[in-house]
C-alpha positions as a Markdown table, in Angstrom:
| # | Residue | x | y | z |
|---|---|---|---|---|
| 1 | Met | 0.0 | 0.0 | 0.0 |
| 2 | Asn | 2.9 | 2.4 | 0.5 |
| 3 | Asp | 3.5 | 2.1 | -3.3 |
| 4 | Pro | 0.3 | 0.6 | -4.7 |
| 5 | Ser | 0.9 | -1.8 | -7.5 |
| 6 | Arg | -2.1 | -2.9 | -9.4 |
| 7 | Arg | -0.1 | -5.6 | -11.1 |
| 8 | Asp | 0.9 | -7.1 | -7.7 |
| 9 | Leu | -2.7 | -6.9 | -6.7 |
| 10 | Phe | -3.9 | -8.8 | -9.7 |
| 11 | Arg | -1.2 | -11.4 | -9.3 |
| 12 | Gln | -2.1 | -12.0 | -5.7 |
| 13 | Ala | -5.8 | -12.1 | -6.2 |
| 14 | Gly | -6.1 | -14.1 | -9.4 |
| 15 | Ala | -8.3 | -11.4 | -10.9 |
| 16 | Ala | -9.1 | -13.4 | -14.0 |
| 17 | Ser | -10.7 | -16.1 | -11.8 |
| 18 | Val | -12.8 | -13.5 | -10.1 |
| 19 | Val | -14.5 | -12.7 | -13.5 |
| 20 | Ser | -15.7 | -16.2 | -14.0 |
| 21 | Ala | -16.5 | -16.8 | -10.3 |
| 22 | Met | -18.8 | -13.8 | -10.1 |
| 23 | Thr | -21.3 | -15.3 | -12.6 |
| 24 | Gly | -23.2 | -16.8 | -9.7 |
| 25 | Ala | -24.2 | -13.5 | -8.1 |
| 26 | Gln | -27.9 | -12.7 | -8.1 |
| 27 | Phe | -28.3 | -9.4 | -9.9 |
| 28 | Val | -30.4 | -8.0 | -12.7 |
| 29 | Pro | -28.3 | -5.7 | -15.0 |
| 30 | Ser | -29.1 | -2.2 | -16.0 |
| 31 | Ala | -30.1 | -1.9 | -19.7 |
| 32 | Glu | -27.0 | 0.2 | -20.2 |
| 33 | Ala | -24.6 | -2.5 | -19.0 |
| 34 | Val | -26.0 | -5.1 | -21.4 |
| 35 | Ala | -27.1 | -3.2 | -24.5 |
| 36 | Gln | -24.9 | -0.2 | -24.8 |
| 37 | Pro | -21.5 | -0.2 | -26.5 |
| 38 | Pro | -18.6 | 0.7 | -24.1 |
| 39 | Ala | -17.7 | 4.3 | -23.9 |
| 40 | Ala | -14.1 | 5.6 | -23.9 |
| 41 | Ala | -12.1 | 3.8 | -21.2 |
| 42 | Thr | -11.0 | 7.1 | -19.6 |
| 43 | Ala | -14.6 | 8.4 | -19.2 |
| 44 | Pro | -15.7 | 8.7 | -15.5 |
| 45 | Pro | -18.4 | 6.3 | -14.4 |
| 46 | Gln | -22.0 | 7.7 | -14.5 |
| 47 | Leu | -23.2 | 8.6 | -11.1 |
| 48 | Glu | -25.8 | 6.2 | -9.8 |
| 49 | Ala | -28.4 | 6.5 | -7.1 |
| 50 | Leu | -27.3 | 4.9 | -3.9 |
| 51 | Glu | -29.0 | 1.7 | -2.9 |
| 52 | Ser | -27.5 | 0.8 | 0.4 |
| 53 | Leu | -24.8 | 3.3 | 1.6 |
| 54 | Thr | -25.3 | 6.8 | 2.9 |
| 55 | Ala | -23.7 | 9.6 | 0.9 |
| 56 | Leu | -20.9 | 9.9 | 3.5 |
| 57 | Glu | -20.2 | 6.2 | 3.4 |
| 58 | Ala | -20.2 | 6.2 | -0.4 |
| 59 | Asp | -17.7 | 9.0 | -0.6 |
| 60 | Thr | -15.4 | 7.2 | 1.9 |
| 61 | Leu | -15.7 | 3.9 | 0.0 |
| 62 | Gln | -15.0 | 5.6 | -3.3 |
| 63 | Ala | -11.8 | 7.1 | -1.9 |
| 64 | Ile | -10.8 | 3.7 | -0.6 |
| 65 | Val | -11.3 | 1.8 | -3.9 |
| 66 | Ala | -9.4 | 4.6 | -5.7 |
| 67 | Arg | -6.3 | 3.8 | -3.6 |
| 68 | Leu | -6.6 | 0.0 | -3.7 |
| 69 | Ile | -6.5 | -0.1 | -7.5 |
| 70 | Pro | -5.5 | 3.4 | -8.5 |
| 71 | Ala | -5.5 | 4.9 | -11.9 |
| 72 | Asp | -2.0 | 5.2 | -13.3 |
| 73 | Glu | -0.1 | 5.0 | -16.6 |
| 74 | Asn | -1.6 | 1.6 | -17.3 |
| 75 | Gly | -5.1 | 3.1 | -17.4 |
| 76 | Pro | -8.1 | 3.8 | -15.1 |
| 77 | Gly | -8.6 | 2.0 | -11.8 |
| 78 | Ala | -11.3 | 0.8 | -9.5 |
| 79 | Ala | -13.0 | 4.2 | -9.0 |
| 80 | Glu | -13.4 | 4.6 | -12.7 |
| 81 | Ala | -14.6 | 1.0 | -13.1 |
| 82 | Gly | -17.4 | 1.7 | -10.6 |
| 83 | Ala | -16.3 | -0.7 | -7.9 |
| 84 | Ala | -17.9 | 1.4 | -5.2 |
| 85 | His | -21.2 | 1.2 | -7.1 |
| 86 | Tyr | -20.9 | -2.6 | -7.4 |
| 87 | Ile | -20.4 | -2.8 | -3.6 |
| 88 | Asp | -23.3 | -0.4 | -2.8 |
| 89 | Arg | -25.6 | -2.4 | -5.1 |
| 90 | Ala | -24.4 | -5.8 | -3.8 |
| 91 | Leu | -25.0 | -4.7 | -0.2 |
| 92 | Ser | -28.8 | -4.7 | -0.9 |
| 93 | Gly | -28.5 | -8.1 | -2.5 |
| 94 | Pro | -26.0 | -11.0 | -2.2 |
| 95 | Leu | -23.7 | -9.1 | 0.1 |
| 96 | Arg | -26.4 | -7.8 | 2.4 |
| 97 | Gly | -24.9 | -9.7 | 5.3 |
| 98 | Phe | -21.9 | -7.3 | 5.2 |
| 99 | Arg | -24.0 | -4.1 | 5.4 |
| 100 | Glu | -23.4 | -3.6 | 9.1 |
| 101 | Ala | -19.7 | -4.4 | 8.8 |
| 102 | Tyr | -19.4 | -1.7 | 6.1 |
| 103 | Ala | -21.3 | 0.8 | 8.3 |
| 104 | Ala | -19.1 | 0.1 | 11.3 |
| 105 | Gly | -15.8 | -0.2 | 9.3 |
| 106 | Leu | -16.3 | 3.0 | 7.3 |
| 107 | Ala | -17.1 | 5.0 | 10.4 |
| 108 | Ala | -14.1 | 3.5 | 12.2 |
| 109 | Leu | -11.9 | 4.4 | 9.3 |
| 110 | Asp | -13.0 | 8.0 | 9.4 |
| 111 | Ala | -12.5 | 8.2 | 13.2 |
| 112 | Tyr | -9.0 | 6.6 | 12.9 |
| 113 | Ala | -8.0 | 9.0 | 10.1 |
| 114 | Leu | -9.2 | 12.0 | 12.1 |
| 115 | Ser | -7.4 | 10.9 | 15.2 |
| 116 | Ser | -4.2 | 9.9 | 13.5 |
| 117 | Lys | -4.0 | 12.2 | 10.5 |
| 118 | Gly | -6.2 | 15.1 | 11.6 |
| 119 | Ala | -8.9 | 14.8 | 8.9 |
| 120 | Ala | -11.6 | 12.5 | 7.6 |
| 121 | Phe | -10.3 | 9.9 | 5.1 |
| 122 | Val | -11.6 | 11.6 | 2.0 |
| 123 | Lys | -9.9 | 14.9 | 3.0 |
| 124 | Leu | -6.4 | 13.4 | 3.3 |
| 125 | Pro | -3.8 | 13.6 | 0.5 |
| 126 | Val | -3.3 | 10.3 | -1.2 |
| 127 | Asp | 0.0 | 9.5 | 0.5 |
| 128 | Gln | -1.8 | 9.8 | 3.9 |
| 129 | Gln | -4.7 | 7.8 | 2.6 |
| 130 | Asp | -2.2 | 5.0 | 1.6 |
| 131 | Ala | -0.6 | 5.2 | 5.0 |
| 132 | Thr | -4.0 | 4.9 | 6.7 |
| 133 | Leu | -4.9 | 1.8 | 4.6 |
| 134 | Thr | -1.5 | 0.3 | 5.4 |
| 135 | Asp | -2.3 | 0.6 | 9.1 |
| 136 | Leu | -5.5 | -1.3 | 8.5 |
| 137 | Glu | -3.8 | -4.0 | 6.4 |
| 138 | Lys | -1.1 | -4.4 | 9.1 |
| 139 | Asn | -3.7 | -4.4 | 11.9 |
| 140 | Ala | -2.1 | -1.3 | 13.4 |
| 141 | Ala | -5.3 | 0.8 | 13.3 |
| 142 | Ser | -7.5 | 1.0 | 16.4 |
| 143 | Gly | -11.3 | 1.2 | 16.7 |
| 144 | Phe | -12.2 | -1.7 | 14.4 |
| 145 | Ser | -14.3 | -4.8 | 15.2 |
| 146 | Pro | -12.9 | -7.4 | 15.1 |
| 147 | Asp | -9.8 | -5.6 | 13.7 |
| 148 | Gly | -8.6 | -3.4 | 10.9 |
| 149 | Ala | -7.1 | -6.1 | 8.8 |
| 150 | Thr | -10.5 | -7.9 | 8.6 |
| 151 | Phe | -12.2 | -4.8 | 7.3 |
| 152 | Phe | -9.3 | -4.1 | 4.9 |
| 153 | Asn | -9.5 | -7.6 | 3.4 |
| 154 | Leu | -13.3 | -7.4 | 3.1 |
| 155 | Val | -13.2 | -4.1 | 1.1 |
| 156 | Arg | -10.2 | -5.3 | -1.0 |
| 157 | Thr | -12.0 | -8.5 | -2.0 |
| 158 | His | -15.1 | -6.6 | -3.0 |
| 159 | Thr | -13.1 | -4.0 | -4.8 |
| 160 | Ile | -11.5 | -6.6 | -7.0 |
| 161 | Gln | -14.9 | -8.2 | -7.7 |
| 162 | Gly | -16.3 | -4.8 | -8.7 |
| 163 | Thr | -13.4 | -4.0 | -10.9 |
| 164 | Phe | -13.3 | -7.2 | -12.9 |
| 165 | Cys | -16.8 | -8.6 | -12.8 |
| 166 | Asp | -19.2 | -8.9 | -15.7 |
| 167 | Pro | -20.8 | -5.4 | -16.0 |
| 168 | Tyr | -24.1 | -7.2 | -15.4 |
| 169 | Tyr | -23.3 | -6.9 | -11.6 |
| 170 | Gly | -22.8 | -3.1 | -11.6 |
| 171 | Gly | -19.0 | -2.8 | -11.8 |
| 172 | Asn | -16.4 | -3.0 | -14.6 |
| 173 | Ala | -17.8 | 0.1 | -16.2 |
| 174 | Asn | -16.8 | 0.5 | -19.8 |
| 175 | Phe | -15.0 | -2.8 | -19.4 |
| 176 | Ile | -12.1 | -1.0 | -17.7 |
| 177 | Gly | -11.2 | -4.1 | -15.7 |
| 178 | Trp | -11.1 | -6.5 | -18.6 |
| 179 | Asp | -9.1 | -4.1 | -20.7 |
| 180 | Leu | -6.6 | -3.6 | -17.8 |
| 181 | Ile | -5.8 | -7.3 | -17.6 |
| 182 | Gly | -6.2 | -8.2 | -21.2 |
| 183 | Tyr | -9.2 | -10.4 | -20.6 |
| 184 | Pro | -10.8 | -11.0 | -24.1 |
| 185 | Gly | -14.4 | -11.3 | -22.8 |
| 186 | Ile | -16.9 | -14.1 | -22.4 |
| 187 | Arg | -17.7 | -16.4 | -25.3 |
| 188 | Met | -20.5 | -18.9 | -25.4 |
| 189 | Ala | -18.8 | -20.6 | -28.3 |
| 190 | Val | -15.4 | -20.4 | -30.1 |
| 191 | Asp | -15.3 | -20.9 | -33.9 |
| 192 | Ala | -12.5 | -22.5 | -35.8 |
| 193 | Asp | -10.9 | -19.2 | -36.8 |
| 194 | Glu | -10.7 | -18.1 | -33.2 |
| 195 | Gln | -9.3 | -21.4 | -32.1 |
| 196 | Gly | -6.4 | -21.0 | -34.6 |
| 197 | Ala | -5.8 | -17.4 | -33.8 |
| 198 | Lys | -2.7 | -16.3 | -31.8 |
| 199 | Ala | -4.7 | -13.8 | -29.8 |
| 200 | Ala | -8.5 | -13.6 | -29.2 |
| 201 | Gln | -10.3 | -10.5 | -30.4 |
| 202 | Pro | -11.8 | -8.7 | -27.5 |
| 203 | Val | -15.6 | -9.2 | -26.9 |
| 204 | Arg | -16.9 | -6.2 | -25.0 |
| 205 | Lys | -20.4 | -7.2 | -23.9 |
| 206 | Ser | -22.0 | -8.7 | -20.9 |
| 207 | Ala | -22.5 | -12.5 | -21.0 |
| 208 | Tyr | -26.2 | -11.7 | -20.3 |
| 209 | Ala | -26.5 | -9.9 | -23.6 |
| 210 | Asp | -26.4 | -13.4 | -25.2 |
| 211 | Ala | -29.7 | -14.6 | -26.7 |
| 212 | Met | -29.8 | -17.5 | -24.3 |
| 213 | Phe | -30.7 | -15.2 | -21.5 |
| 214 | Thr | -34.0 | -13.5 | -21.1 |
| 215 | Met | -34.1 | -10.4 | -19.0 |
| 216 | Lys | -37.1 | -10.1 | -16.7 |
| 217 | Gly | -38.0 | -7.7 | -13.9 |
| 218 | Ser | -35.8 | -5.3 | -12.0 |
| 219 | Asp | -35.5 | -7.0 | -8.6 |
| 220 | His | -31.8 | -7.6 | -7.8 |
| 221 | Gly | -32.8 | -10.7 | -5.9 |
| 222 | His | -33.9 | -12.6 | -9.0 |
| 223 | Arg | -32.1 | -14.2 | -11.8 |
| 224 | Pro | -33.3 | -13.7 | -15.4 |
């Protein structure tokens, strides 16, 4: 965290496996995620109405994900990919059991940042934000239940999910995560030409845009 390396993060987490693992989550996509072509990779994510978090919690979470997978010379990061939106949305669905942990953890982070650095987390310069997150990761931050490292690992896991998941689930805006790791996209079938190709051509659409899926309803708790 003192010198955040997205490449190290991906290598440790197995980001490519996260993409395929997330196909079991129970979300209904927005029409934009499935039907619209991706915008420019550098475009900021569209602001979405909050579903679980308060405005203060969402601002703090957005600042955290921006430091866990920061934008750099390799391209946009977790903030631009909409990882915080993914988490907010999931906390009203499959991750609802973590809602209280996020409320307590985000409040504790702000309290710790204020006591140790003199300002709320979102108000700190990025080097002090990194130092604060390092304290969490190393279990050196006080005020967390059961401890800072547990909350750090929780947010880190969900940030990775939100950055690299199928956009069906509310993250990976504009396919930023897939572009970042060179993931070619989901294919329901591979023809002979593709099997013989040295490199797969990128497919930038949700798996749920395939004709085999039928979209029904808007309840995040139901599958199509």
